[in-house]
C-alpha positions as CSV (number, residue, x, y, z in Angstrom):
1,M,-35.0,62.4,-56.3
2,R,-34.9,65.6,-58.3
3,K,-37.7,68.2,-58.0
4,I,-40.4,67.9,-60.5
5,K,-43.8,69.7,-61.0
6,I,-46.7,67.3,-60.8
7,D,-50.3,68.2,-60.7
8,I,-51.9,66.2,-57.9
9,S,-54.1,67.4,-55.0
10,L,-52.7,67.6,-51.5
11,E,-55.4,65.1,-50.4
12,D,-54.1,62.6,-52.9
13,Y,-50.5,62.8,-51.6
14,T,-51.1,60.6,-48.5
15,D,-48.7,59.1,-46.1
16,N,-49.1,55.8,-47.9
17,V,-48.2,57.4,-51.2
18,R,-45.0,58.9,-49.6
19,R,-44.2,55.5,-48.1
20,I,-44.5,53.8,-51.5
21,I,-42.3,56.4,-53.3
22,E,-39.6,56.4,-50.6
23,R,-39.5,52.6,-50.1
24,S,-36.6,50.8,-51.7
25,L,-37.0,47.6,-53.6
26,H,-35.1,45.6,-50.9
27,D,-34.9,46.9,-47.4
28,L,-33.9,44.2,-45.1
29,E,-34.4,46.5,-42.1
30,A,-38.1,47.0,-42.9
31,E,-41.0,44.7,-42.5
32,P,-41.8,43.2,-45.0
33,P,-38.3,43.4,-46.5
34,Y,-39.3,43.3,-50.2
35,L,-41.4,45.9,-52.1
36,T,-43.6,43.2,-53.7
37,S,-44.8,42.1,-50.2
38,F,-45.2,45.7,-49.1
39,L,-47.4,46.6,-52.1
40,C,-49.8,43.8,-51.0
41,D,-50.4,45.5,-47.7
42,P,-54.2,45.9,-47.3
43,C,-53.7,49.4,-45.8
44,L,-52.5,50.6,-49.3
45,T,-55.5,51.6,-51.4
46,E,-55.8,51.4,-55.1
47,E,-55.8,55.2,-55.2
48,D,-52.5,55.3,-53.2
49,L,-50.9,52.9,-55.8
50,K,-52.2,54.9,-58.7
51,T,-51.0,58.2,-57.3
52,A,-47.6,56.8,-56.5
53,L,-47.4,55.4,-60.0
54,H,-48.4,58.7,-61.6
55,I,-45.7,60.5,-59.6
56,L,-43.0,58.0,-60.6
57,E,-44.0,58.1,-64.2
58,K,-43.9,61.9,-64.3
59,A,-40.5,61.8,-62.7
60,G,-39.3,59.2,-65.1
61,T,-37.7,57.2,-62.3
62,E,-37.8,53.9,-60.6
63,L,-38.9,51.8,-63.6
64,T,-38.8,48.5,-61.7
65,K,-41.0,50.0,-59.0
66,Q,-43.4,51.2,-61.6
67,K,-43.6,47.7,-63.1
68,L,-44.3,46.2,-59.7
69,I,-47.1,48.8,-59.0
70,K,-48.6,48.1,-62.4
71,A,-48.6,44.4,-61.7
72,E,-50.3,45.0,-58.3
73,L,-53.0,47.2,-60.0
74,K,-53.8,44.6,-62.7
75,P,-57.1,42.9,-62.0
76,E,-56.7,39.2,-61.2
77,E,-57.5,37.0,-64.2
78,K,-60.0,34.2,-63.6
């Protein structure tokens, strides 16, 4: 990933945010192997997802990952 300047606090750039950004869509060596299952992990907070999405949007990369994060952030319709 190329270097970009993004205005986020160091406290917001957590280990979980780094894991989201670095995670590939399909990693058969990881558990769970698919990003969609990984994003449902209860250890990932809404703030982690929002921060990772913000970074990816500013970088203009990983559009599929951005869509998956947005889908996870959407409130469930009743």
